[in-house]
C-alpha positions in Angstrom: -31.0 -13.3 2.3 -27.7 -15.1 2.2 -26.6 -16.2 5.7 -30.2 -16.1 7.0 -32.3 -18.5 4.9 -29.5 -20.9 4.4 -31.3 -23.5 2.3 -34.8 -24.7 1.4 -37.0 -26.7 -0.9 -40.5 -26.0 -2.0 -43.3 -27.5 -4.1 -45.4 -25.4 -6.4 -45.5 -21.7 -6.3 -42.1 -19.9 -6.1 -41.6 -18.2 -2.7 -41.6 -14.4 -2.6 -37.8 -14.4 -1.9 -37.1 -16.5 -5.1 -34.6 -18.9 -3.5 -34.7 -22.6 -2.9 -34.9 -25.9 -4.8 -38.1 -26.2 -6.8 -39.8 -29.6 -6.9 -42.6 -30.6 -9.3 -44.3 -33.0 -7.0 -44.5 -33.6 -3.2 -41.3 -35.4 -2.2 -40.6 -38.3 0.1 -38.8 -37.5 3.4 -35.4 -38.3 2.0 -36.0 -36.3 -1.2 -37.2 -33.3 0.9 -34.2 -33.6 3.2 -31.7 -33.6 0.3 -33.4 -30.9 -1.7 -33.7 -28.6 1.4 -30.0 -29.1 2.2 -30.8 -30.7 5.6 -28.8 -33.9 5.2 -26.5 -33.1 8.2 -26.4 -33.8 11.9 -25.5 -32.0 15.1 -23.8 -33.3 18.2 -23.0 -32.1 21.7 -19.3 -31.4 22.5 -17.7 -30.3 25.7 -16.6 -26.7 26.2 -13.1 -25.9 27.6 -11.6 -22.7 29.0 -8.1 -21.8 30.1 -7.6 -23.0 33.7 -6.9 -20.0 36.0 -4.8 -18.2 33.4 -2.6 -21.2 32.6 -2.2 -23.1 29.4 -4.1 -26.1 30.8 -7.7 -26.2 29.6 -10.6 -27.0 32.0 -13.9 -28.4 30.9 -17.0 -26.3 31.8 -19.3 -28.6 33.7 -23.0 -28.6 32.9 -22.8 -27.0 29.5 -22.0 -28.3 26.0 -21.6 -26.8 22.5 -24.0 -27.9 19.8 -21.8 -28.4 16.7 -23.0 -28.9 13.1 -20.9 -31.8 12.1 -20.6 -31.2 8.3 -19.3 -27.6 8.8 -17.8 -28.1 12.3 -19.6 -24.9 13.3 -21.0 -24.1 16.8 -24.7 -23.4 16.6 -25.3 -22.8 20.3 -24.6 -23.6 23.9 -26.9 -25.9 25.9 -27.4 -27.3 29.3 -26.9 -30.9 30.5 -30.4 -32.2 29.8 -30.7 -30.8 26.3 -31.0 -33.5 23.6 -30.6 -33.0 19.9 -33.4 -33.7 17.6 -31.8 -34.6 14.3 -33.3 -33.3 11.0 -34.3 -36.8 9.9 -36.0 -37.4 13.2 -38.0 -34.2 12.8 -39.2 -35.4 9.4 -40.3 -38.7 10.9 -42.9 -36.9 12.9 -44.9 -36.6 9.7 -44.5 -40.3 8.8 -48.0 -41.3 10.0 -49.6 -38.4 8.0 -47.6 -39.1 4.9 -48.2 -42.9 5.0 -51.9 -42.4 5.5 -51.9 -39.9 2.6 -53.4 -37.2 4.7 -50.5 -34.8 4.3 -47.6 -34.1 2.0 -44.3 -32.2 2.4 -44.5 -28.7 1.0 -41.6 -26.6 2.2 -38.5 -27.2 4.4 -35.3 -25.4 5.1 -32.9 -23.9 7.6 -32.3 -20.4 9.0 -29.1 -18.9 10.2 -26.7 -21.6 9.1 -28.9 -24.3 10.6 -29.7 -22.8 14.0 -33.4 -23.2 13.1 -34.9 -25.9 10.9 -38.5 -26.0 9.7 -40.8 -28.5 7.9 -44.1 -27.4 6.5 -46.6 -30.1 5.5 -49.8 -29.5 3.6 -52.9 -31.4 4.9 -54.6 -33.1 2.0 -58.1 -31.9 2.9 -60.7 -29.6 1.4 -59.7 -26.0 1.8 -61.6 -23.7 4.0 -63.8 -21.3 2.0 -64.1 -18.0 3.8 -66.2 -16.4 1.0 -66.7 -17.6 -2.6 -63.3 -17.3 -4.4 -61.3 -16.9 -1.2 -59.9 -20.2 0.2 -57.6 -21.1 3.1 -55.4 -24.2 3.0 -54.5 -26.2 6.1 -50.8 -26.8 7.0 -48.8 -28.3 9.8 -45.5 -26.5 10.7 -42.7 -28.1 12.7 -39.9 -26.0 13.9 -36.7 -27.3 15.5 -34.0 -25.3 17.2 -30.4 -26.5 17.1 -29.1 -23.5 19.1 -30.8 -24.4 22.4 -33.0 -21.2 22.4 -36.3 -22.8 21.6 -38.2 -26.0 22.1 -39.5 -28.2 19.3 -42.7 -26.5 18.2 -45.6 -28.0 16.2 -48.6 -25.9 15.2 -51.3 -25.6 12.7 -50.8 -22.8 10.1 -53.6 -21.7 7.8 -52.4 -20.2 4.5 -54.6 -17.9 2.3 -54.3 -19.3 -1.2 -54.9 -16.1 -3.2 -51.8 -14.4 -1.7 -49.9 -17.1 0.2 -50.2 -15.2 3.5 -49.6 -17.3 6.6 -52.5 -16.6 9.0 -53.2 -17.0 12.7 -55.5 -19.5 14.4 -58.7 -18.7 16.3 -56.9 -19.8 19.6 -53.8 -18.4 21.2 -50.3 -20.0 21.3 -51.1 -21.4 24.7 -54.2 -23.3 23.5 -54.4 -26.9 22.7 -53.4 -26.9 19.0 -49.9 -25.7 19.8 -47.4 -28.2 21.1 -44.0 -27.5 22.6 -41.7 -30.4 23.4 -38.6 -29.6 25.4 -35.2 -31.0 24.3 -35.0 -33.2 27.4 -36.0 -36.7 28.6 -37.1 -39.4 26.2 -37.6 -37.2 23.1 -38.5 -39.9 20.7 -41.2 -41.1 23.0 -42.5 -37.6 23.3 -42.5 -37.1 19.5 -44.6 -40.3 19.2 -47.2 -38.9 21.6 -47.4 -35.6 19.6 -49.2 -37.4 16.8 -52.3 -37.1 18.9 -52.5 -33.5 17.6 -54.3 -34.8 14.6 -57.4 -35.6 16.8 -58.1 -31.9 17.3 -57.4 -30.8 13.8 -61.0 -30.6 12.6 -62.2 -28.8 15.7 -59.4 -26.2 15.6 -59.7 -25.4 11.9 -63.6 -25.3 12.2 -63.3 -22.6 14.9 -60.8 -20.7 12.9 -62.9 -20.7 9.8 -65.9 -19.5 11.8 -63.8 -16.5 13.0 -62.6 -15.7 9.5 -66.2 -15.8 8.1 -67.3 -13.5 10.9 -64.7 -11.0 9.9 -65.8 -11.2 6.3 -69.3 -10.2 7.3 -68.4 -7.0 9.1 -67.4 -3.7 7.3 -64.5 -1.6 8.6 -65.5 1.8 9.8 -62.1 3.2 10.4 -59.1 1.5 8.8 -56.8 4.2 10.1 -57.7 3.3 13.7 -57.4 -0.5 13.0 -53.9 -0.1 11.7 -52.7 2.1 14.6 -54.2 -0.3 17.1 -52.4 -3.2 15.5 -49.1 -1.3 15.4 -49.7 -0.1 19.0 -49.4 3.6 18.0 -51.5 6.3 19.7 -54.1 7.9 17.5 -52.6 11.4 18.2 -49.0 10.3 17.4 -47.1 13.2 15.9 -45.4 11.1 13.3 -47.5 8.1 12.0 -45.4 5.0 11.1 -44.5 4.4 7.5 -46.3 1.1 7.7 -49.7 2.9 8.2 -50.0 4.0 4.6 -48.5 0.7 3.3 -51.1 -1.4 5.1 -54.0 1.0 4.0 -52.9 0.6 0.4 -52.9 -3.2 0.8 -56.4 -3.0 2.4 -57.6 -1.1 -0.7 -55.7 -3.0 -3.4 -53.7 -5.9 -2.0 -53.8 -9.5 -3.3 -57.3 -10.9 -3.2 -58.9 -7.6 -2.0 -60.6 -7.2 -5.4 -63.2 -9.8 -4.4 -66.4 -7.9 -3.8 -67.2 -10.2 -0.9 -63.9 -9.2 0.8 -63.7 -5.5 0.0 -63.9 -3.2 3.0 -64.3 -6.0 5.5 -62.4 -6.8 8.6 -61.2 -9.9 6.8 -59.6 -7.5 4.2 -58.1 -5.4 7.0 -56.6 -8.5 8.7 -55.2 -9.7 5.4 -53.7 -6.3 4.6 -51.6 -6.8 7.7 -50.6 -10.4 6.9 -49.6 -9.4 3.4 -47.6 -6.5 4.7 -45.7 -8.8 7.2 -45.2 -11.7 4.8 -44.3 -9.8 1.6 -43.2 -6.2 2.4 -42.0 -5.7 6.0 -38.3 -5.6 6.8 -35.4 -7.0 4.9 -35.7 -10.1 2.7 -33.2 -12.0 4.7 -35.1 -11.9 8.0 -38.7 -11.6 6.8 -39.5 -15.3 6.9 -38.1 -15.9 10.4 -40.0 -12.8 11.6 -43.3 -13.7 10.0 -43.2 -17.2 11.4 -41.4 -16.9 14.7 -40.7 -13.2 15.6 -42.2 -9.8 15.7 -43.9 -10.2 12.4 -45.9 -13.1 13.8 -46.8 -11.1 16.9 -48.1 -8.3 14.6 -50.3 -10.8 12.7 -51.6 -12.2 16.0 -52.5 -8.7 17.2 -54.2 -8.0 13.8 -56.5 -11.0 14.2 -57.3 -10.0 17.8 -58.0 -6.3 16.9 -60.0 -7.2 13.8 -62.2 -9.5 15.8 -62.7 -7.0 18.6 -63.6 -4.2 16.2 -65.9 -6.5 14.2 -67.8 -7.4 17.3 -68.2 -3.8 18.2 -69.4 -2.9 14.6 
């Protein structure tokens, strides 16, 4: 974990990796920034190389280094139009939600020495009940890259309460709930416009809840096939992946799977995959980044798609 999840803060339940500053109550923006170790800035600096093998240095035109000012560490190389979004500016995106008491800061931190920063805010709304005793809370996740490799990203993130699994939405990444703002142009003005996302919150989560409930009404006929389809492994593979048995075990006895309304359903199958990705897959140091942004997230997206397809065919 050290060197990957650099710092973070959280409210409530201790994360699976056991690191971070614990807060007893939802913090203000300044409290969250301080507790998460995000009270630093980045700046663009010119890049120089030796001039034709001589001692003189020549500036590389069109590119700059992104430097973390407190550690004087280069986080990435960016083009001419890239503009930094400082950590405090990222938190300001949530100001309207916090001021209106419709959301509260829940988790925040940085990955890989500050190359990626995230802020997770919990929407203060009634949870979505898939079946009795199985609720899903509504969150809004903002991710900001300081290495120039990704745009600012804001998306809805459902979280299953019983196991703290981060789930996928009914619609794809290219659908309306997901916003990507490039680090170019008038970024502050663009960030102000992004607040319009709240207007589609209810529609998006309603569609997602409907899909979850549909999965909970359909029994799985072949969990083995489901897992192989999610992992994209042929049915006749000579050597089944190790994850196959792990996911089947979670399907049968994972967190929240003892609910009789959940047992044996495609909802249980989907959550076996999400629990595997969030709590078991890979090394601790890279699991959070993978589950939210990388291959782990793609596996969970496939799991939702496969579960829905098989449930419709049942």
